[in-house]
C-alpha positions in Angstrom: 92.8 104.2 61.0 96.5 104.8 61.1 96.5 103.9 64.2 95.2 99.9 64.1 96.7 99.4 60.8 100.1 100.3 62.6 98.7 97.6 65.8 97.4 94.9 62.9 100.7 94.8 60.7 103.2 92.8 62.8 106.0 94.0 60.5 104.9 96.8 60.5 105.6 96.5 64.7 110.1 95.1 64.1 110.6 98.7 62.4 110.8 102.2 62.4 108.8 104.4 65.0 105.1 103.6 64.2 106.2 99.6 65.3 107.4 101.8 68.3 104.8 103.8 68.6 101.9 101.3 68.6 104.1 99.1 70.6 104.1 101.9 73.2 100.6 102.9 72.8 99.5 98.8 73.5 101.7 99.0 76.2 100.1 102.2 77.8 96.9 100.6 77.5 97.7 97.4 78.9 98.6 99.1 81.5 96.2 101.1 82.8 93.3 98.2 82.4 95.5 96.4 84.3 95.9 99.3 87.3 91.4 99.8 86.6 90.6 95.9 86.5 92.8 95.4 89.9 90.8 98.0 91.1 87.8 97.6 89.9 87.2 94.1 89.5 90.1 92.9 92.4 88.8 95.2 94.9 92.6 96.7 95.3 91.8 99.7 96.0 94.4 103.0 95.1 96.5 105.1 97.3 97.2 109.2 96.0 100.4 107.5 94.3 99.0 104.8 92.8 96.9 107.6 91.2 99.5 109.5 90.0 101.3 106.3 88.6 98.8 106.1 86.0 100.0 109.6 84.6 102.3 108.6 82.3 100.5 105.8 81.1 97.5 108.0 79.6 100.7 110.1 78.5 102.4 107.8 76.8 99.4 106.3 75.2 97.5 110.0 74.2 101.2 111.3 72.7 101.7 107.5 70.6 98.0 107.7 69.8 98.4 111.3 68.3 101.2 110.5 66.4 100.3 107.3 65.2 97.1 108.9 63.5 99.7 111.6 61.8 98.0 114.2 63.3 101.4 116.0 65.0 103.1 116.7 61.5 107.0 116.6 63.0 107.4 112.8 62.9 108.2 110.1 65.3 111.3 110.6 67.0 109.8 113.7 68.5 106.8 110.8 70.4 108.9 108.5 71.1 111.7 110.7 73.2 108.8 111.7 75.1 107.6 108.2 75.8 110.5 107.7 76.5 110.9 110.7 79.2 107.6 110.4 80.1 107.8 106.7 81.2 111.5 107.2 83.3 109.3 110.1 85.4 106.7 107.6 86.2 109.8 104.7 86.5 111.2 107.5 89.4 107.4 108.1 90.9 106.9 104.4 91.0 110.2 103.5 93.1 109.8 107.0 95.5 106.6 104.6 96.0 108.3 101.7 96.5 110.3 103.2 99.3 107.3 105.0 100.9 105.9 101.3 100.5 109.4 100.0 102.6 109.5 103.3 104.7 113.8 104.3 103.4 111.6 107.6 103.3 109.2 109.7 104.1 105.7 110.2 102.1 104.3 113.2 100.6 101.4 115.4 102.1 97.9 113.1 102.0 99.4 109.8 101.4 99.4 109.2 105.0 95.5 108.1 105.1 95.1 110.7 107.5 93.4 114.1 108.4 94.9 117.2 106.3 95.0 120.1 108.4 93.2 123.6 106.1 90.1 121.8 105.6 87.0 123.9 105.7 83.5 122.3 107.0 82.6 121.9 103.9 85.3 119.4 102.4 85.3 117.6 106.3 81.8 117.0 105.2 82.1 116.2 101.9 85.9 113.9 103.4 83.3 111.7 106.1 81.3 110.8 102.9 84.1 109.2 100.5 85.7 106.4 100.9 88.5 106.7 103.1 92.1 108.3 101.5 94.3 104.7 101.7 98.0 105.3 103.2 100.7 104.7 100.4 102.9 102.6 102.8 100.1 99.8 103.1 100.5 96.8 100.8 97.7 94.7 99.8 99.6 93.0 97.1 102.8 90.8 96.1 104.6 88.9 93.8 107.4 87.0 94.4 107.6 90.4 97.2 107.2 93.3 95.1 104.4 95.6 95.2 102.8 96.5 92.1 104.4 99.9 92.7 107.4 98.5 92.3 106.4 96.4 89.0 105.7 99.9 87.5 109.0 101.1 88.8 110.6 97.8 86.8 107.5 98.1 83.7 108.2 101.6 83.5 112.3 101.5 82.9 111.8 98.7 80.9 109.8 101.4 78.8 111.8 103.8 78.9 115.1 102.3 78.0 112.6 100.6 74.9 112.1 103.7 73.6 115.5 104.9 74.0 116.8 101.4 71.9 114.4 101.5 69.0 115.7 105.3 68.7 118.9 104.3 68.0 117.4 101.4 66.2 116.2 104.0 64.1 119.0 106.4 63.7 121.5 103.2 62.6 119.3 101.9 60.3 119.3 105.8 58.5 122.5 106.0 59.1 122.2 109.2 60.2 
């Protein structure tokens, strides 16, 4: 119930660690919903990097939800720092993906959509029946010249910096 109370009280969102964590939770859930909607509603097939880029959003959602539920006993500062770091890493991963899309650098193994060496017969038969792996340098959707990976890089960086700015404001309010 504390999580719900943190989200539903607008005055609570304007200051303090719980407000920052509530914003992180809402933003993380919105990011995940958008990713899954793109995949399952609009038919945008993700590559392996797209799937990896969802992990920071899920980690931030879990971290903020656990902290808001009061199960940590450590206060809001450490979870906010963790969320800032997770979003920073997510932004770097998304930027790497943009570089792969733009052919600025090469991709990781398994990102080309082609076969991967060292597979056994069972692996090959399972892969033949499964949906093909989407190449990471193929972009299906752009808005104003940016791919979803580009928007992810920007939004993740904004959320990371937002967490850090929120921490600084918390520190100033306390006078410590």
